[in-house]
C-alpha positions, 0 to 999 in steps of 0.5 A: 473668732471676733465675737464672744458667744454666751448661752442662756438656759431657762427651765420651767417646771423642769420641763422647758429648755431655752438656749439664747445666744448672745454675741460680744455686743450683747445681741442675740443671735439665735435662740432654741427651745425644747420641752418634755411637755406632755403632747399625748404621745407618751402612753399615758392615754394608750389602751384607756377608755375612749372618755379618759380623753375628757378627764386626763388632758384636762388635768395635765394642762390645768390652766387651760382645762376647759379648752383641753376638754372641749378639744377632746370632746370635739375629737371624740364627736368627730369619731362618732359623728355626733350632733349637738343641740343649739343650747350646748353650743351656746353653752360651750361658747359661754364657758370657753370665753369665761375661761379666756376672760378669767386669764386676761386680767390675771395675766396682765397684772401678775405676769406682764404688767410687773415688768413695767415697773422693772428697775431697768426702766427707772430712767423713764419719766413714766416709770414711777407711775408705772411702778405705782400702778403695776408693781406686783402685789404692792401696785395700786391696780394689782389687787383690783385687776386680779379680783377682776378675774374672779367674775368671769370665773364665777361664770364659768363656774356657774354652768360648768362647776369648779374651774379648771377640772369640771366635767361639764363638756361631754361628747354630744353637748354639755351636762346640765341644763339653763335655769332662770336664776343662772341667767339672771346670775350670769348677766350680773356677773358680766355687768360687775366685771365691766362696771368694776374693773373694765370700764372704770379702771382698764379703760376709763370710759364706756365699752361702747366708746372704746369700740368706736375707735378705729385706728391708730390716729383714733386711739391717740386721740381717745387718749387725750380726749378725757383725763379718765382715758389718759390715766386708765390703766390702759392709757398708761400701758399704751404711753408706757409701751410707746416710752419704753419702745415695746412697739419695736421690742420683739418686732417680727413679720410673723405667720399667724395661725388660728383655727377659730373659735366659738360656734354659731347657734346652729342646729344638729350638724354633725362635728367635724372640722369642715362643719366647725371651720364654716360655723365659727364666730371668730373665723380661723385662718392662715395669715402669711404676712400679706394674705389671709388663707383658709385653714387646711385642717387635712394637712394638720391631720396627717401631721398628728397622725404620722408625726410624734413631733407634730409641733416642730413642723408648725403648720405647712411646715412654716413657723407660725405664731399663735394666740390672741394676736392671731385671733384679732388679726385674722378676725379683722382681715376676714371681716374685710375679705368677706364684707368689704368693711374696714379692718377693725381697730386691731388689724388697723393697728397691727397694719401700722405697728406689726407684731411686737411686745406691744401689740401682742400684749394689746391683742390680749387686752382687746380681746376681753372687750370683744368677748364681753359683748358676745357673752351678752349676746349668747346668754341671751340666745340661751333657751330655758328647758331646751336640751343641752346634749344628744345621745351619741353611738361610740364607733372606731375611727379617728377625730380631730377636734380643734378649738382655741385656748387662751393662749392660741390654737389647740388641737386633739387627735384621736384614734379608736380601736375596740372602744379604746384609745390607740393613739392620742396626740395633742398639739398645744399653742405653747409649743407652736410658739416655742418650736413651730418650724424647728423640724424644717430648719426654721427658727420658732416664733419666739426665737424669731422675736428675740433674734437681734434683740440687745440685751442692755443689762446681763444682770437683768435681761428684762427684754428676754422676759418681756418678749416671753411674756408677751407670747404668754407661754404656759410655763414660767421659767428662770433664765440664766445667762452664761458665757459660752467658754468659761461657763461663768454666769452673766445674768438671770431673769424670770421668764 
């Protein structure tokens, strides 16, 4: 053979194994991932009372505990044909958005931003400034970025209690009620988040000014409009991304999936996938690379009912990428389809730049700006003294709970018999990105993003880290590269 093959193995929390194959030129030819992460089919919940589903999965998936508790509640509510009062729908949206927001700035400053200060980019003109700003722990922006996450976390705790292991979401609604002092404090926390970090540090302008940008040309004009824009953390991120070539790194033509998220304040509809998909404010859908299609929850139900490795099938036997990039792109495309409006800023930029390390990272940060105004609206919709839960009548059957975790599309499937759990399956977003489509012989979304990537320095394969972190995989891991034949270690990185 005229190519030398190398294999990289990565292990995270002793759960994730990645194999990355390199040819003699240091270019990735293929990659595969496997994980023993809990999917609900290991017998942990079998035989447990139905409401154990609200407690155990949210503890296992601690980083997204609120989202898993919501999906579990919705699956039980589907079985029990439960109805929810409007106040409960709004409160669920508030705490779920807060969980996403607390993840956003922390992800950037602890997980993604430090890579921009990696010595691999020391020959780039912006490296010095990126290092000064984004170096972990020592960077000027590190502590303020971390502390920004405290405000949405406090908002979550204000209504739901301790994050991530609260018992706030219950079948039929939420526990607790809305008090005037809580509302006042909630608005104050959002104002602090915006006033202390989002506007002065991240954007360098008002939120309203940023949301006026319509397309890539508008974004470039915004950068040059004022020094505050140009020198903001977001402005620096955009400039660094272009200089480092992050708009070309990890670039693929993806198929994107979102279940949709944040129910409208509507009234007393039985919880069911059809009702959910019709009432969400950020719409769900399947984007095949060209056309946006409705999401088919029936296909997913059958897969989760019958297959213990549903994540390896992806969606309709296709490898689908999930996460903020899917939520923001599908939102923009849906807006264009349904209302005849121009696509949103993100959808416009995606149309020009496609899916890459840059657009995946930007989608996560852009979503924070979109959610902030929605949170203010939801808080204004809460009614003091209105009911926040309704009684449910437990019965046997099966149920599907759909939602979006910070990292992407999340589904819980439950079968109840005699008031106890007969079968429970969880399809988390990380596994869709890592292994989706493999059962049909396809490469997973992350494997596709790694293909044809040149690893310039085998002792510092930062390209693998950047691509993996742009997906925001739940699990962190160490990447070790070896020559296939001699098993000689040739590189290592944190993924």
